[in-house]
C-alpha positions, 0 to 999 in steps of 0.5 A: 500499500502507498501510504503518505504521512503528514507529520515527522513526529514520533507518531508519525515517523514511528508509524512511518517506520513500522509499516515500512518494515511491513513492506509498505511504501511511504511518502513522508511529508513534513512541514513544508508540504509534498504530494499525496497524489499516488497515496492509497491512504493518509495519515494525518499525525499533526499539531491539532492547532496546525491541521488546516495549515499542514493540509493545505500545503499538500497536494492530491488529497481530496477523496482519498482515505484519511486516518487522524491521529491528532489529539487536542494538546494544541486546541481545537478549532470549535466550529467541528465536532471533532479534530477528525470531522475537521479533516474529513472537510479538508480531504473530503473521503472516508475518515477514521480517528485512530492511533492517538490512544498510543505511547509513540514512545512505546512503539519500539517495545509493541514487538516484544510483547507477548500479544498485540497491543490494542488500537482503539478506533472510530470510523466511518464504514469507507476507512475500517479496512484500511484503518484495521489493516495498518492497525495490525500492519504496525503491530497492534490489534484494533478495536473498533468502538463505533463511527465517527461520532465517537471521535471526539471520545477518543481525543478527549480522553487524554485531556481529562476533559468530560468526555463521558463515554470515554471518561469510564471506558477501558482505552487501554492502547497497551492493555495487551501488553499487560498480559491480559488475554487477547482472545475475541471475547476480551475485545468484544467486551473492551468495545462494549465497555467503551461504548456503554461507558462502563468502567473495567473492574479493580485488577492491579495484577498487571501493575504488582511487578512495577509497585512491588518492586518500587523500593529497589527501582527508586520509584516509591509510591507517594501517599495522599491522606487528609484528617483533622489536622490538614492533608499529609503527603509522602512516599511509602517504600513499602507500598505492595499490591496485595491482592487484585484490588488491594494495596499495602504497606508497612505504617512504622512511623506511627506519624501524620499519615496514621492520625489522619486515617484513624480519621478519615480512611479516604486515601490516594497513592500515585505511582510513577516509573518512566522506565516501565511507562507508567503514570497510575492514580489510585483511589480508595479507603484504608484499613488499620490493623494492629495485629491478627493475621492481615497484619502478619500477611501485610509484614510478610510482604513488606520489603526487608529494608523497610522492615530493618527500619523497624526492628521491634516490628511495632508497626501497622499493617496498612490494607488499602482497598482501591475503588478507582484507578487512572492512567492520566496518560495511558488512558486505563480506567478501573472503578469498583462497581458500586459505591465509591469513596468521595469525589475523587478525580 
């Protein structure tokens, strides 16, 4: 297939590289413009505020199948329902919104995964076949979420805007990288949850290795609490994944956090690891265990360097029930069914 890629940044350049390795002929078009007359399909990967300018410098676009990979980080023209609608108004052919929920920095990790990462896309009928093929050829498993009416939802979730169809969705572009089954049933459920606005259930399994090795890797979780004396924020090197929907840590300092938790169990936990490509915010409620089997289990899971700072083992086991999980830039959203704690955003 002949593909014209408009935009030479990480997204455009990265996808161009992968498509060339898959055997396609790619014309790379930068800010000086070019000609797309021979293209079977066009990828638009430019800053959102420069869509009209960039496409205006390219000849031979009329009627082409276009895939829009832009996100509204540089603003949008509100005359159009979405950035993809703006692209369609200029090119005029069938369009799709795709590749905008995937991290370009992770393209070089795709081939190392046990199963293909997902690529959520919204498309008109005339653009579906091409989008699916180019998703496969870039190493992704395409997941159709619906028609062009969902393009804006795909755009807005990365901005943290009030895009309700997506705000509670499983927009995990690299979900498959984390070891979930890549079955057709899973993909159908992923699409269904997106379209119905349903959150994925809490499952911390895919994050356990990173969080559990936070002390060794120097990527400690940050705990936030609030009590009668006000808020407190601090690193917790002993934070661990206890099971699929609970975190735990060894409270050895018996200071501000403990006082806060005794008066208000609500907590926030942040985990950031650049090397693993993970940025998580988790919200929930904490239970305190000063004795008993749960305390013993938490102590057993606590990293040795943390326990050595509590030689008399006077610490308290803290078990955190996670009610909500967000990957702000990755798109994952998990939420416990039923009531959750507070207004956490």
